[in-house]
N, C-alpha and C positions, 0 to 999 in steps of 0.2 A: 635195374635188373640188369638188369640186365644188363652189364659188361664188365657195374659193381660193385698175399694174405694180409687184408687190413682189418684191424679191430676198430670199428667205428666209434668215434667219440661222441660228445654231446653238444658240440658247438654248432649253432644253426648255420647251414651253408648250402644245403641241398635245394643215389644217390644214386647200389651201391658197386649196379644192380644194378644191378645189375639194374632196373631199376631200378637216368637220370631225370626226366619229365616231372612236372608238378601239377596237382589238381585241386579242385574245390571240395565242396561237401562239408557241412558242419560235422565236427567230430564230437562224440560224447565226452571225451576228456582231452581238451586241447592243451592243457597245461603241461602235459608230459612231452618232452622233446623226443622225437623219434630217432632211432639208430641212424637213419640215413642223413641226419643233419649234422653229423660230426665231420671228421676228416673226410676227404673225398670218398664218395660211395665206392664200394669195392669194385663195382663194374667199371669205374673210371680209373682203376688201377690194373692195367693189363697183366694177366697172369704171366709169370715168367716162364718162358718155354725154352727148352734147349735147342741149340742149332739155329738160332736166329741169324739172319744175314748181318754182316757188319754194317755199322752206321757211321756216316761221316761226321766226325766231331769238330770239324772246322767251323768256327763262328761265322754266321751269315748275318749281314746287316738287316735290320728290321724292314727297311724299305724294299730290299731285294727279296726277302722271304715273302713279304706281302704281295708284291707284284707277281712272283712265281705262283703263289696260291691262286690269285685271280685268274691267271692264264690257265693253270692246270685244272682248276675246278670248272671253269667255263667249258673247256674241252671235254672233260670227263663226263659232265652231265648235260652237255649241249645247252648251256645257259649263256645269256648275253653277258659278256664281261662288264658292260656298263651297269647292268642290274646288280651284279656282285659288288662292284665298286660303290654303288649307291647305298647298299646295305652296310658295307664295312665302314663307310663314311659316318654312319650313325652309331657304330660300335665304340665303346670306350674301354681303355685299359683301366682296370679297377684295382687300385692298390690293396683294398681289403681282401680281394681274392688272392692276390700274390702273398699277402701276409698269412692268409689261412693255409695256403699250400706250403708255406715255409715253416709253419709252426712245428716245433719238435713233437714227435709222437709221444702220446701219454704213456705212462707205465702200463704195460699189458696187465690188465686186471685178471685175477684168477676167477674161475667160474662162479664161486660163491659171492663175489662182488659184482661180477658182470650180469648175472641173471636178474637180480633185483632191479637193474636199470631198465629192463625191458619186459619183465614179467611182474606186474604189480596188480593188485586187485582192481585198481582203476582201469588199467589197460585190458584186463580180462573182461570186466563188466562192459567196457566200451566195445570190445570185440563181439560180445554176445548181442548187444543192442544192434550193432552194425549187421551182424549175420541175420538177426530177426527181421531187420528192415529190408534186406535184399535177398531173402531166402529163395524166392522163386528164380531170380536171375542166376544166383549162385548154383542152385540145384541143376539148372539147365546146363551150365558149364561143367559141373561135376559129372553129370550123366554122359556128356559128350566126350570129355577128355580123360576122366578118371582121376583128376586132381581134386581132392576133397575141398569142400567149401571152406572149412575152417582153416586150411592151410593158406588158401588165397587171402582170407581175411587177416590171418596172422602176418602175412607179408605186408599188407597195407597198414596194419597197425604198427608194426616195427618201423617201416619206412617213413610213413607220413602221418602217424597218429590218426588213421582212418580218414585221410584226406585233408586234415586241418593244417598240416605243417609241411607243405610240399615245396617250400622254397620261395624266396622273394627276390632272387637275382635275375636280371634279364639273361636268358640263355645265350643270346648273342654276345653280350659283354663277357660272360663267364668263359665261353669257348674262345673268343677272340683274345682275351687276356692270356689264357693258358696255351693257346696255339702259337703266340708270338713272344710272350714274355714269361714263359714258365720259369720260376725262380731257380737260380743257380746257387748252390751252397759254397762253391769255391773249392770243394773237395775233389781232387782229380779222380778218386776212386768212385765217386758218385756221378761223374759227368755223363757217362754213357747212359745210365738209367734216366738222368734228367733230360737228355736229348731225346731218348725214346719216348718219354712221357710227353714232351712238347709235340713231337710228331704224331703221337696218338691223338692229342687234342686237336691238332691241325686237321687230321683226318675226320674227326668228329665234327669240326666246324664245316668242312666240305659236305659231309653227309647231312648236316642241318639244312643246307641249301637244297639238296636233293629231296629231303623230307618235306620241306616247305612247298616245293614245286609239286610233289605228288599229292599231298594232302591239303593243298590250298591254305597253308598257314601263314600268318603274318609273323615273319621272323622277329620283328622288332617288339612284338607284344608278348612273346612267350616268356614265362617266368619259371624258374627252377632252382636247382642247387647251385652252389658256387662252383661246382664241377660240371655243370651243364646237364644234370639229370632232370627229367621232367615227369610230371603227372603223378597220380596217386601211387603208382608202382615204381616211380623213379627210373625211367628208361633213358639211357643215353641215345643220341640220334641213331647210331648204328643198330642198336637193339630195337628201337622203334621201327626202323625199316625192315629188320629181319624177322621180328617176332610179333609185332602188333597185328591184331586182326580186327575185322569189322564184326563185332558181336551183335549189333542190333540191326544189321542189314540196311543201313542208310547210305552205304556207298563210301563211308569215310571211316578212318581209324582215329578215334578221338579219345586219347588217354587223359584228357583234362576234365571232360564233362560227362562222358558216357560211361556209366557203371557197367553196362553190358560189354563195352569194348575193353574196359580195364580188366574185368574179371576174365574174359576170354583170352586176353593178351598175356596175363600173368600165367594162366594155365598153359597156354601155347608155348611160352618160354620154358616152362618146366619140361614139357613133353619134347619139344624140338631140340633144345639145347642140353637139357639135363637127362633126357631119356627116362622120364617118369614112368613107373610101372603101375598100371591100374590095379588097385587092391594090394599093392606091395607094401612091405614094412618099411618104415623110415629108420628107426633105431630101437635097439633093445638094450637094457642094462646087462652087464656081464660081470663075471669074476675073473681074476687072474690068480693062478696057482701061486702059492707062496714060493718065493725064491726064483720065480721066472722073470725074465727081462721084459720090460715094457716095450712095445713096438710103437714107434713114432714115425708114421709114414710121411713122405714129403708132400703127398697130396691125398685127397680123400677118395681116390678111385677104389671101389669095392672089389678087389681082385683076389681075395683069399677065401677059400672054401671054409665051411664050418669045421670040417675035419682038419684042415691045415691050421686054423686058428686054435683048435683044441690041442694040436700037437705043440703049439707054442704057449699053452697054458690058459687060453681064453675060452670061457664057456658062457653061453647065453643063459640068463636067469630064467627066461621063459622059452618055451619050445619055438623053434623056427620051422614053420610048416612048409615053406616053399622048397621043393626039391631042387637041389643044385644051387641053393642060394649062396651068394658070395658077399663078403662084407669087408669093412676096414675097421681096425681097432681105434678107439677114441679114448683118450685119457683126459679127465677134467679134475681140477683142483677144487674139491668140495669142502664144505665147512667142517666135515668130520674126516677128512682125508681124501685119498685118491678115489675117483669114480671111474669105472670102466664101462664102456659101451661098445656095441657093434653097430656101425652105420652101414646101411644097405644102399641099393641104387637110388632110392628116393631121398636118402640123406645126401648123397652125392649131388642129386638134382638141385637141392637147396643151396649147396655150396657153389653151384654155377651162378647163383644170384649174388652171392657174397662169399668170398673165399675163406672166411673165418669159420673154423669148426665151432666156435662158441656162438656165432651168429646163427648158423644152421641149427644148432641145438636149441637156441632161444626161440626161433621160429617154430620148430617142432613142438617144444613144450608149451608155448603160448597157444598153438593150435589145439593141443590136447586139453588145455584148461578151458578154452573157449567152447570146446565140445562137451565140457562137463566132466572130464576125466581127472582123476587125482594125480597130482604131480609128486615126484620124489623130492626129498629135501635138496636144497641147493648145496 
């Protein structure tokens, strides 16, 4: 989640997501690979923000970087440096993780190819079974937060196939590898991004130590994605710290085994990070007047009023009831040509879990199918 614009592929590695963490629970359809198991979960790919402070691109020896990490993490979280050393001594640099991170991005699939990967009858049926099995817990979270049960279920279905495919990499190994051996392409134009990515994972490794101390977790036993995402909702350590909540009141935030905690934490992520609006619309289909130019925003912030969109040729196909509603235009490549949508605040909230517009639309449409609503053609 939680931290999770990547279009996730299908190679097991977990994300994205925003939820990184991994969890148990038998899934109705374990054969399907979840979106979160492909390239690094999107939340493991920090959103590019303007005005970032400069970063030192001077190479640092592994031994020096590791020693600095131990010193700084111990001071930051008031931990014994010897304890940190003892944990890192058990960590391994994993070549398969480096290879996975180095893998060239797949061709970006158009919507009509992307949707079937994540919205199939098996996944819909699995979501309905999962929803029925946990209806009471999900309803409590929905009543408390306003995040619909079917949206929470859709996230778990897309990320980990309802808990069955939450990742088999040791989180310690994944973060240790990417924190100190993040792959370098050799391309000078990519160096700054690669250094920032390595520093991101180094910070996540530090936060893993904080998380373990707070939640009494065994760092060496945690399993997750190859990018360090954990649990049914695939939270990175920083998201776990910031957004996980104790849903069952046992004094712990357990995103591996407690469904109450998982459901409440995913909803809390949407509310706190995404600004989820209770009862708000996610997205509606739209039309674009002939001859008008498509708008392709750089992010999915819903900052245009319905009137402003109409002035640019966009018109919702169904009435938008919320007074003063703002939205962002979305263009998808459908099987029968361009599809136009308007995404509202709750669509934006889903993109905080994963920055891909198609990921957000897949989660939304899967949630609609799980709830028994008819889907438009892909």
